[in-house]
C-alpha positions in Angstrom: 29.9 35.8 -104.9 26.3 37.0 -105.6 26.4 35.0 -108.9 27.3 31.8 -107.0 24.5 32.4 -104.5 21.9 32.9 -107.2 23.0 29.8 -109.1 23.7 27.5 -106.1 21.1 24.7 -106.0 21.5 24.4 -102.2 21.0 28.2 -101.7 17.8 27.8 -103.9 16.6 25.0 -101.7 17.3 27.0 -98.5 15.2 29.8 -100.0 12.4 27.3 -100.5 12.8 26.2 -96.9 12.7 29.8 -95.7 9.6 30.6 -97.7 7.8 27.4 -96.6 7.7 25.7 -100.0 10.1 22.8 -99.4 8.2 19.6 -99.0 11.5 17.8 -97.9 12.4 20.2 -95.0 12.6 18.4 -91.7 14.2 20.8 -89.1 16.1 24.0 -88.8 19.1 23.9 -86.5 21.5 26.7 -85.3 23.9 26.3 -88.3 21.8 24.5 -90.9 18.8 22.8 -92.3 18.0 19.1 -92.2 16.1 17.8 -95.2 14.9 14.5 -96.5 16.7 13.4 -99.7 14.5 13.5 -102.8 15.0 9.8 -103.4 14.6 7.2 -100.7 16.4 4.1 -102.0 18.1 4.3 -98.6 15.1 4.8 -96.2 15.8 7.9 -94.1 18.5 9.3 -96.4 18.8 13.0 -95.3 21.0 15.9 -96.1 22.2 18.7 -93.7 22.8 22.1 -95.4 25.0 24.7 -93.9 23.3 28.1 -93.5 26.5 29.8 -94.7 27.5 29.5 -98.4 31.0 28.1 -98.2 32.5 25.2 -100.1 35.0 23.9 -97.5 34.6 23.1 -93.8 37.8 25.1 -92.9 36.2 28.2 -94.4 33.7 28.4 -91.5 34.6 30.5 -88.5 35.9 28.2 -85.7 32.9 28.6 -83.3 30.4 28.2 -86.1 32.3 25.2 -87.5 32.2 23.4 -84.1 28.5 24.1 -83.8 27.9 22.9 -87.4 29.6 19.6 -86.6 27.6 19.2 -83.4 24.4 20.0 -85.2 25.2 17.5 -88.0 26.0 14.9 -85.4 22.6 15.4 -83.7 20.9 15.3 -87.2 22.7 12.0 -87.9 21.8 10.5 -84.5 18.1 11.5 -85.2 18.2 9.6 -88.5 19.9 6.6 -86.8 17.4 6.4 -83.9 14.5 6.8 -86.3 15.5 4.0 -88.7 17.9 1.7 -86.8 20.2 1.0 -89.8 23.1 -1.4 -89.6 25.4 1.6 -90.3 25.3 5.3 -91.1 27.4 6.8 -93.8 28.4 10.5 -93.7 29.5 12.2 -97.0 30.8 15.7 -97.2 31.7 16.0 -100.9 30.5 19.2 -102.7 31.8 18.2 -106.1 28.4 18.8 -107.8 27.0 21.4 -105.4 29.9 23.4 -103.9 27.9 24.5 -100.8 28.8 22.8 -97.6 26.4 19.9 -96.9 26.4 16.5 -95.4 24.7 13.4 -96.8 23.5 11.2 -93.9 22.8 7.8 -95.4 21.4 4.8 -93.5 22.8 1.5 -94.7 20.8 -1.7 -94.1 21.2 -5.5 -94.0 19.7 -5.7 -97.6 22.2 -3.2 -99.0 23.2 -4.4 -102.5 26.9 -3.4 -101.9 27.4 -2.6 -98.2 31.2 -2.4 -98.5 31.1 0.4 -101.1 30.0 4.0 -101.2 26.4 4.5 -102.4 27.6 6.3 -105.5 28.8 2.9 -106.8 25.2 1.9 -107.5 23.9 3.2 -110.8 21.7 6.3 -110.3 19.1 4.9 -112.6 18.4 2.5 -109.7 18.8 4.7 -106.7 17.2 7.7 -108.3 14.4 5.9 -110.2 11.0 7.4 -110.2 9.7 4.7 -107.8 12.3 5.8 -105.2 10.6 9.2 -104.9 8.4 9.0 -101.8 4.7 9.9 -102.0 3.4 12.8 -99.9 2.3 10.4 -97.1 5.7 8.7 -97.2 7.4 12.0 -96.9 5.3 12.9 -93.9 6.0 9.6 -92.2 9.7 9.7 -92.8 10.0 13.3 -91.6 7.9 12.6 -88.5 10.1 9.7 -87.5 13.2 11.9 -87.7 11.5 14.8 -85.9 10.3 12.6 -83.1 13.8 11.2 -82.7 15.3 14.7 -82.7 12.9 15.8 -79.9 13.8 12.8 -77.8 17.6 13.3 -78.3 17.5 17.1 -77.6 15.2 16.7 -74.6 17.4 14.1 -73.1 20.5 16.3 -73.5 18.7 19.3 -72.0 18.2 17.5 -68.7 
């Protein structure tokens, strides 16, 4: 298990979040961390990492699993309210990184193939260097999501 944790790309990113060196970190929640995806072909594309290193949803203790799904839902709503896409896609795959995480992907009117998963577009397009946001763009995107999160959670607290 220790071998897996040391070699897990998501565990490494969580360590960067915890030591303050992740430029994509948006928000810590009870069960996970919301980050901005490295490439922004889909403006607002975010990922929600589970704090526990497991590869399957059913491996989480029931109470934690329920909270994880609630946190992911709030994270997704924050992305939705920040960017107003036509549709949000949720992907929980783990084939490449077997650490529980959700891809939260806004889909827009100008989407090249709106009826298909994003993975159908060649990564040379979606992950092209020009799709990496600048420092200022990262700050702007993160701020929009953080502001939406605050509004959502304040409204629910009342």
